[in-house]
C-alpha positions as CSV (number, residue, x, y, z in Angstrom):
1,M,-38.8,-132.1,69.9
2,S,-35.1,-133.0,70.8
3,S,-33.1,-135.3,68.5
4,R,-32.9,-138.9,69.4
5,V,-29.8,-140.3,70.6
6,L,-28.5,-144.1,70.2
7,L,-25.5,-144.9,72.2
8,F,-23.5,-147.9,71.0
9,I,-21.0,-150.0,72.9
10,P,-18.8,-152.5,71.0
11,A,-17.8,-155.3,73.3
12,Y,-15.5,-158.1,72.7
13,N,-14.0,-160.2,75.7
14,C,-14.0,-157.5,78.1
15,E,-16.2,-158.9,81.1
16,K,-13.8,-157.1,83.6
17,Q,-14.4,-153.6,82.1
18,I,-18.0,-153.7,80.6
19,G,-19.7,-153.3,84.0
20,R,-17.9,-150.1,84.5
21,V,-18.9,-148.8,81.1
22,L,-22.5,-149.6,81.7
23,A,-22.1,-147.7,85.1
24,Q,-21.2,-144.6,83.0
25,V,-24.6,-144.6,81.0
26,E,-26.4,-144.9,84.2
27,A,-25.7,-141.3,85.0
28,E,-28.8,-139.2,85.3
29,W,-27.6,-136.8,82.7
30,C,-26.7,-139.6,80.2
31,Q,-30.2,-141.2,80.6
32,S,-31.8,-137.9,80.0
33,V,-30.1,-137.5,76.6
34,V,-29.7,-141.1,75.4
35,G,-32.8,-143.0,74.4
36,R,-31.1,-146.5,74.2
37,V,-27.9,-148.1,74.8
38,I,-27.0,-151.0,72.6
39,V,-24.1,-153.3,73.5
40,V,-22.9,-155.3,70.4
41,N,-21.3,-158.5,71.5
42,N,-19.0,-159.5,68.9
43,R,-18.9,-163.3,69.8
44,S,-17.1,-162.7,72.9
45,T,-15.6,-165.9,74.4
46,D,-15.7,-164.9,78.0
47,R,-18.6,-163.7,80.3
48,T,-19.2,-160.3,78.6
49,G,-22.6,-161.1,77.5
50,E,-23.7,-162.6,80.7
51,V,-22.6,-159.3,82.7
52,V,-24.7,-157.3,80.2
53,A,-27.5,-159.4,80.5
54,D,-27.3,-159.3,84.4
55,H,-27.3,-155.6,84.1
56,I,-30.5,-155.7,82.0
57,R,-32.2,-157.7,84.1
58,A,-31.5,-155.7,87.2
59,R,-32.7,-152.6,85.5
60,G,-36.0,-154.3,84.3
61,D,-36.5,-152.1,81.3
62,N,-35.2,-151.7,77.7
63,Y,-32.8,-148.9,78.2
64,V,-29.9,-151.3,77.5
65,Q,-30.4,-153.8,74.7
66,L,-27.9,-156.8,74.1
67,L,-27.1,-157.6,70.3
68,L,-25.2,-160.6,69.3
69,N,-23.4,-160.5,66.0
70,N,-24.2,-163.6,63.9
71,E,-20.5,-164.0,63.2
72,N,-17.3,-162.5,64.6
73,Y,-17.2,-159.3,62.5
74,G,-14.3,-157.4,64.1
75,L,-14.6,-154.0,65.6
76,G,-15.4,-152.5,62.2
77,G,-18.1,-155.1,61.6
78,S,-19.5,-154.2,64.9
79,H,-19.8,-150.6,63.9
80,K,-21.5,-151.4,60.7
81,V,-24.1,-153.4,62.9
82,A,-24.6,-150.1,64.8
83,F,-25.0,-147.9,62.0
84,Q,-27.6,-150.2,60.3
85,Y,-29.7,-150.4,63.6
86,A,-29.4,-146.5,64.0
87,V,-30.6,-145.9,60.5
88,Q,-33.4,-148.5,60.7
89,E,-34.8,-147.4,64.1
90,G,-34.8,-143.8,63.0
91,Y,-32.2,-142.1,65.4
92,D,-30.7,-138.8,64.9
93,W,-27.4,-139.1,66.5
94,L,-25.0,-142.3,67.2
95,V,-22.8,-142.3,70.1
96,V,-19.8,-144.7,70.2
97,L,-18.1,-145.7,73.4
98,H,-15.8,-148.5,73.4
99,G,-16.7,-151.5,76.0
100,D,-13.1,-151.7,77.5
101,D,-13.5,-148.7,79.7
102,Q,-10.6,-146.7,78.3
103,G,-12.8,-143.6,77.5
104,S,-15.5,-141.5,79.4
105,V,-18.8,-140.5,78.0
106,A,-18.7,-137.7,80.5
107,D,-16.2,-136.0,78.2
108,F,-19.2,-135.4,75.6
109,R,-21.7,-134.3,78.2
110,S,-21.7,-130.8,76.9
111,V,-21.7,-131.9,73.3
112,L,-24.7,-134.0,73.8
113,L,-26.7,-131.8,75.9
114,Q,-26.2,-129.1,72.9
115,R,-26.6,-131.6,70.0
116,D,-29.7,-129.7,68.5
117,S,-27.4,-126.8,67.8
118,L,-24.5,-128.6,66.3
119,R,-23.9,-127.9,62.8
120,E,-21.2,-130.6,62.6
121,D,-21.8,-134.2,60.8
122,A,-19.4,-135.8,63.5
123,V,-17.7,-134.9,66.7
124,L,-14.7,-137.2,67.1
125,G,-12.8,-137.5,70.4
126,S,-9.0,-136.6,70.3
127,R,-6.6,-138.1,72.7
128,F,-3.7,-136.1,71.6
129,M,-4.9,-132.4,71.2
130,S,-4.6,-129.5,73.9
131,G,-6.9,-130.5,76.8
132,S,-6.5,-134.2,76.3
133,Q,-5.2,-136.8,79.0
134,T,-3.7,-140.1,78.2
135,P,-2.7,-141.5,81.4
136,G,-0.8,-144.8,80.8
137,Y,0.3,-143.9,77.5
138,S,4.1,-144.1,76.6
139,R,5.8,-141.0,74.9
140,F,6.7,-143.3,72.0
141,R,3.2,-144.2,71.4
142,I,2.0,-140.6,71.8
143,F,4.7,-139.5,69.3
144,G,3.5,-142.2,66.8
145,N,0.1,-141.0,66.9
146,H,0.9,-137.4,66.4
147,L,3.0,-138.4,63.4
148,F,0.2,-140.3,61.7
149,N,-2.3,-137.5,62.5
150,L,-0.1,-135.1,60.8
151,L,0.2,-137.5,57.8
152,Y,-3.3,-138.0,57.6
153,S,-3.9,-134.2,57.7
154,L,-1.4,-134.0,54.6
155,C,-3.2,-136.7,52.8
156,V,-6.7,-135.4,53.0
157,F,-6.0,-131.8,53.2
158,R,-8.0,-131.4,56.5
159,P,-6.6,-131.3,60.0
160,I,-7.1,-134.7,61.6
161,R,-6.6,-134.8,65.5
162,D,-7.2,-138.7,66.0
163,L,-7.5,-141.7,63.8
164,G,-9.8,-143.6,66.1
165,A,-10.6,-142.9,69.7
166,G,-13.4,-145.1,71.1
167,L,-15.6,-142.0,71.8
168,N,-17.3,-140.5,68.8
169,L,-20.4,-138.8,68.0
170,Y,-22.1,-139.4,64.4
171,R,-25.1,-137.6,62.8
172,V,-27.1,-140.6,61.4
173,S,-28.2,-138.9,58.4
174,S,-24.6,-138.4,57.3
175,L,-24.1,-142.0,57.5
176,K,-26.9,-142.7,54.7
177,D,-24.7,-141.7,51.8
178,K,-21.5,-143.5,53.0
179,S,-20.4,-146.8,51.6
180,F,-19.4,-147.9,55.2
181,Q,-20.4,-151.6,54.4
182,N,-17.1,-151.5,52.3
183,Y,-14.9,-150.2,55.0
184,P,-12.5,-152.5,56.9
185,D,-14.0,-154.8,59.5
186,N,-10.6,-154.8,61.4
187,L,-9.1,-151.9,63.8
188,T,-8.6,-149.9,60.6
189,F,-12.2,-149.2,60.3
190,N,-12.0,-145.6,61.7
191,C,-8.9,-144.8,59.5
192,V,-10.9,-145.4,56.4
193,M,-14.1,-143.7,57.9
194,V,-12.3,-140.4,58.9
195,C,-10.8,-140.5,55.4
196,A,-13.9,-141.0,53.8
197,Q,-15.6,-138.1,55.8
198,A,-12.9,-135.7,55.0
199,I,-13.0,-136.6,51.2
200,S,-16.7,-136.3,51.2
201,G,-16.6,-132.8,52.9
202,D,-18.3,-133.7,56.2
203,Q,-18.2,-131.1,58.8
204,L,-15.9,-132.6,61.7
205,L,-15.3,-131.3,65.2
206,F,-12.4,-132.9,67.3
207,E,-12.9,-132.8,70.9
208,P,-10.1,-133.4,73.5
209,I,-11.0,-136.4,75.7
210,S,-9.3,-138.5,78.5
211,W,-8.1,-142.1,77.7
212,R,-6.5,-144.3,80.1
213,E,-4.9,-147.8,80.1
214,D,-5.6,-149.8,83.3
215,D,-6.6,-153.5,83.0
216,Q,-7.3,-153.5,79.3
217,I,-6.1,-156.0,76.8
218,S,-4.8,-154.4,73.6
219,N,-5.5,-156.2,70.4
220,V,-3.3,-154.3,68.3
221,K,-0.3,-155.6,66.4
222,M,1.7,-152.6,66.4
223,V,4.0,-153.0,63.1
224,R,1.2,-154.7,61.2
225,Q,-1.3,-152.0,62.5
226,S,1.3,-149.1,61.4
227,I,1.7,-150.4,57.8
228,Q,-2.1,-150.9,57.2
229,T,-2.5,-147.2,58.7
230,L,0.2,-146.1,56.3
231,K,-1.3,-147.6,53.3
232,I,-4.8,-146.2,54.0
233,A,-3.3,-142.7,54.2
234,L,-1.6,-143.1,50.8
235,S,-4.5,-144.3,49.3
236,A,-6.5,-141.6,50.3
237,L,-4.1,-139.3,48.7
238,F,-3.0,-141.1,45.5
239,Q,-6.5,-142.9,44.9
240,R,-8.9,-140.1,46.0
241,R,-11.4,-140.4,43.4
242,S,-11.9,-144.2,43.9
243,F,-11.2,-144.1,47.7
244,L,-15.0,-143.7,48.6
245,K,-16.5,-146.5,46.5
246,R,-13.8,-149.2,46.7
247,D,-13.9,-152.1,48.9
248,H,-11.3,-151.7,51.7
249,R,-12.0,-155.2,53.2
250,S,-9.8,-158.2,53.2
251,K,-12.9,-160.5,53.0
252,A,-16.3,-159.8,51.5
253,V,-19.3,-160.0,53.8
254,N,-22.8,-160.1,52.3
255,N,-24.6,-159.4,55.4
256,Y,-23.7,-157.9,59.0
257,G,-26.5,-159.5,60.9
258,W,-27.4,-159.6,64.3
259,Q,-29.9,-160.9,66.8
260,V,-31.4,-159.0,69.8
261,I,-30.7,-161.4,73.0
262,D,-33.9,-161.6,75.2
263,V,-32.8,-161.8,78.8
């Protein structure tokens, strides 16, 4: 029996893009692999939720499910909701595909079709390795990412090819022994996640992907993000023993709850 796959789409204020992302998961090959798609709406203030609900009604089944966070937990918090859901519902693999339509799930087609032969705990999309494509990215931004990838590789003693592309695949069993509830709720969630995976000895595979910028709105504050990213790398190097168990959040959240929206 093939392993069960859950596809998770984090969504916040992406009403213009979310329809295109949902069109991706309607591909025949994707439906043959993915058992369910969950769109985790992080309390969007635009029509993101309505667009998803319209899509679900048009399908008339439960292939796509809309979840609404009880509060705005941030991108990291939405990941925690999806991780909990995947564990509770007994899925074997969790695909992450961001809801702003920068990535393409088709880049992971061969990986997903061959998932039962994978030995890795995670397959992580990389925008900055040979074979990847980044239309719309400035040379300065690409250089900065290469610099941080090198820094993280040195700090965790493992090759790191990307700190957080929005297309990743996780083996759900590998999440159960992680203290992911203590990872940041903001955009640095993936930075801590990949450090924790490296320190824990998880088997990681980086795959080249395409990543584009069209009509997306970036929530990244570049200087602040860079400082936070640097601090995480240094913490992984100099506080290695405590890194896995410490609370990396700026504010403690007792429960990352959600509700399933009945459309």
